[in-house]
C-alpha positions as CSV (number, residue, x, y, z in Angstrom):
1,M,-0.2,0.0,0.0
2,N,1.8,3.0,-0.6
3,E,0.8,7.1,1.0
4,D,-1.9,7.8,-1.6
5,D,-4.1,4.8,0.0
6,L,-3.5,5.4,2.6
7,L,-4.2,9.2,1.8
8,V,-7.5,8.0,0.3
9,A,-8.5,5.4,3.2
10,K,-8.3,8.0,5.7
11,A,-10.4,11.1,4.1
12,Q,-12.7,8.1,4.0
13,E,-12.6,7.5,7.1
14,F,-13.9,10.7,7.3
15,G,-16.3,10.4,4.5
16,L,-14.6,12.2,2.0
17,P,-14.6,12.8,-1.2
18,R,-17.5,13.8,-1.3
19,S,-20.1,13.4,-4.3
20,L,-20.5,17.1,-5.5
21,E,-22.8,16.1,-8.5
22,G,-26.2,17.0,-8.8
23,M,-25.2,19.8,-6.4
24,S,-26.1,23.1,-6.9
25,V,-24.2,26.2,-7.3
26,D,-26.1,27.1,-3.8
27,S,-25.6,24.5,-2.2
28,L,-21.5,23.9,-2.8
29,K,-20.8,27.2,-2.0
30,A,-22.9,26.2,2.2
31,Y,-20.6,23.0,1.6
32,R,-17.7,25.6,1.1
33,T,-18.5,27.6,4.2
34,A,-19.2,24.6,6.4
35,L,-15.7,23.1,5.2
36,E,-14.6,26.3,5.5
37,Q,-15.8,26.8,9.2
38,E,-14.0,23.0,10.2
39,I,-11.2,24.1,8.9
40,A,-10.6,26.7,11.3
41,S,-11.9,24.1,14.1
42,V,-9.4,21.6,13.4
43,D,-6.5,24.8,12.4
44,H,-7.6,25.5,16.2
45,A,-7.9,22.4,17.8
46,L,-3.9,21.7,16.6
47,S,-3.5,24.5,17.6
48,H,-3.9,23.9,21.8
49,R,-3.0,20.3,21.8
50,E,0.5,21.5,20.0
51,G,0.6,23.7,23.2
52,A,-0.3,21.6,25.6
53,L,2.0,18.6,23.8
54,A,5.2,20.8,24.0
55,G,3.9,22.5,27.9
56,A,5.0,18.0,28.4
57,Q,7.1,17.8,27.0
58,A,9.4,20.6,28.3
59,L,7.8,19.5,32.3
60,F,9.5,15.6,30.8
61,K,12.3,17.3,28.9
62,S,15.3,17.7,32.3
């Protein structure tokens, strides 16, 4: 299994890619907005977790 296969498998775990066929322009715009909001939420969660990880690593680094 190569890296592309792993990425596809991981995307399918989250219901991606989603079929965009048959979606109206308004529906596509709403879907894009929802995805952008989800990305912002993920970025926030990553930032929080990376900060916690850095703190833990600093604590145990001595």
